[in-house]
C-alpha positions as CSV (number, residue, x, y, z in Angstrom):
1,M,16.2,-79.4,1.9
2,S,15.6,-75.8,2.8
3,V,12.5,-74.4,4.3
4,W,11.4,-72.8,1.0
5,S,12.0,-76.1,-0.8
6,A,9.7,-77.9,1.6
7,V,7.1,-75.1,1.3
8,L,7.1,-75.3,-2.5
9,L,7.0,-79.1,-2.4
10,A,4.0,-79.0,-0.1
11,A,2.3,-76.5,-2.3
12,V,2.8,-78.6,-5.4
13,I,1.5,-81.7,-3.5
14,C,-1.6,-79.8,-2.3
15,L,-2.3,-78.5,-5.8
16,G,-1.9,-82.1,-7.2
17,L,-4.3,-83.5,-4.6
18,K,-6.8,-80.8,-5.5
19,A,-6.5,-81.5,-9.2
20,V,-7.0,-85.3,-8.6
21,G,-10.1,-84.5,-6.5
22,Y,-11.8,-83.1,-9.7
23,L,-11.3,-86.4,-11.4
24,V,-13.4,-88.3,-8.9
25,P,-16.9,-89.0,-10.3
26,P,-19.7,-87.2,-8.5
27,K,-21.5,-90.5,-8.1
28,V,-18.8,-91.7,-5.7
29,L,-18.9,-88.6,-3.6
30,E,-22.7,-88.6,-3.2
31,R,-22.8,-92.0,-1.4
32,P,-23.5,-91.8,2.3
33,R,-20.2,-93.2,3.5
34,P,-17.8,-90.7,1.7
35,A,-20.1,-87.8,2.6
36,R,-20.1,-88.8,6.3
37,I,-16.3,-89.3,6.3
38,S,-15.7,-85.9,4.8
39,D,-18.0,-84.3,7.3
40,L,-16.2,-86.0,10.2
41,L,-12.8,-85.3,8.8
42,T,-13.5,-81.6,8.8
43,V,-14.5,-81.6,12.4
44,A,-11.5,-83.8,13.4
45,L,-9.0,-81.4,11.6
46,L,-10.6,-78.4,13.2
47,A,-10.4,-80.0,16.7
48,A,-6.7,-81.0,16.0
49,L,-5.9,-77.4,15.0
50,V,-7.5,-76.0,18.2
51,A,-5.6,-78.5,20.3
52,V,-2.3,-77.7,18.7
53,Q,-2.8,-74.0,18.9
54,T,-3.9,-74.2,22.6
55,L,-1.4,-76.7,23.9
56,G,1.6,-76.4,21.6
57,D,4.7,-74.3,21.9
58,G,7.3,-75.5,19.5
59,Q,8.0,-79.1,20.4
60,A,6.6,-78.8,23.9
61,V,3.1,-79.1,25.4
62,I,2.3,-76.1,27.5
63,V,-0.7,-75.8,29.8
64,D,-1.4,-72.1,30.5
65,A,-4.3,-69.7,30.6
66,R,-5.4,-70.7,27.1
67,V,-6.7,-74.1,28.3
68,P,-9.3,-72.8,30.8
69,A,-10.2,-70.1,28.2
70,V,-10.9,-72.8,25.6
71,L,-12.9,-74.8,28.2
72,V,-15.0,-71.7,29.0
73,A,-15.5,-71.1,25.3
74,A,-16.5,-74.7,24.7
75,G,-19.0,-74.5,27.6
76,L,-20.6,-71.3,26.3
77,L,-20.8,-72.7,22.8
78,W,-22.5,-75.8,24.2
79,L,-25.0,-73.5,25.9
80,R,-25.5,-71.9,22.5
81,Q,-24.3,-68.4,23.4
82,S,-23.5,-65.9,20.7
83,F,-20.0,-66.0,19.2
84,L,-19.1,-62.5,20.6
85,V,-20.0,-63.5,24.1
86,V,-17.9,-66.7,23.7
87,V,-14.8,-64.8,22.5
88,V,-15.1,-62.0,25.2
89,A,-15.6,-64.6,28.0
90,A,-12.6,-66.6,26.9
91,A,-10.5,-63.5,26.7
92,V,-11.6,-62.3,30.1
93,T,-10.9,-65.8,31.6
94,A,-7.4,-65.9,30.2
95,A,-6.7,-62.3,31.2
96,L,-7.9,-62.8,34.8
97,L,-5.9,-66.0,35.2
98,R,-2.8,-64.2,34.0
99,L,-3.5,-61.1,36.1
100,F,-3.7,-63.1,39.3
101,G,-0.7,-65.3,38.4
102,L,-2.7,-68.5,38.3
103,A,-1.5,-69.4,34.8
104,G,1.5,-68.5,32.7
């Protein structure tokens, strides 16, 4: 199977799942349990994406300047700083660590 075949197959599967989603009655989705699961699933998927983009490099796990930068960003978000401050502080953290050779 080529890469393009896999991409097309994944696209068809995603389209099929989306179409099946429209067949679910609204009464089922309005219950508390499915609503809570969908809310938590969104957060879990976003956290997984951040972890993969921060620590992943192909098939290897790499710990470099991105890890402290994400930790700084998480701390500032926890302190409810503005998004611009969070992004600039994380970028400066990564840049300084790389400048001084403390992280790859």
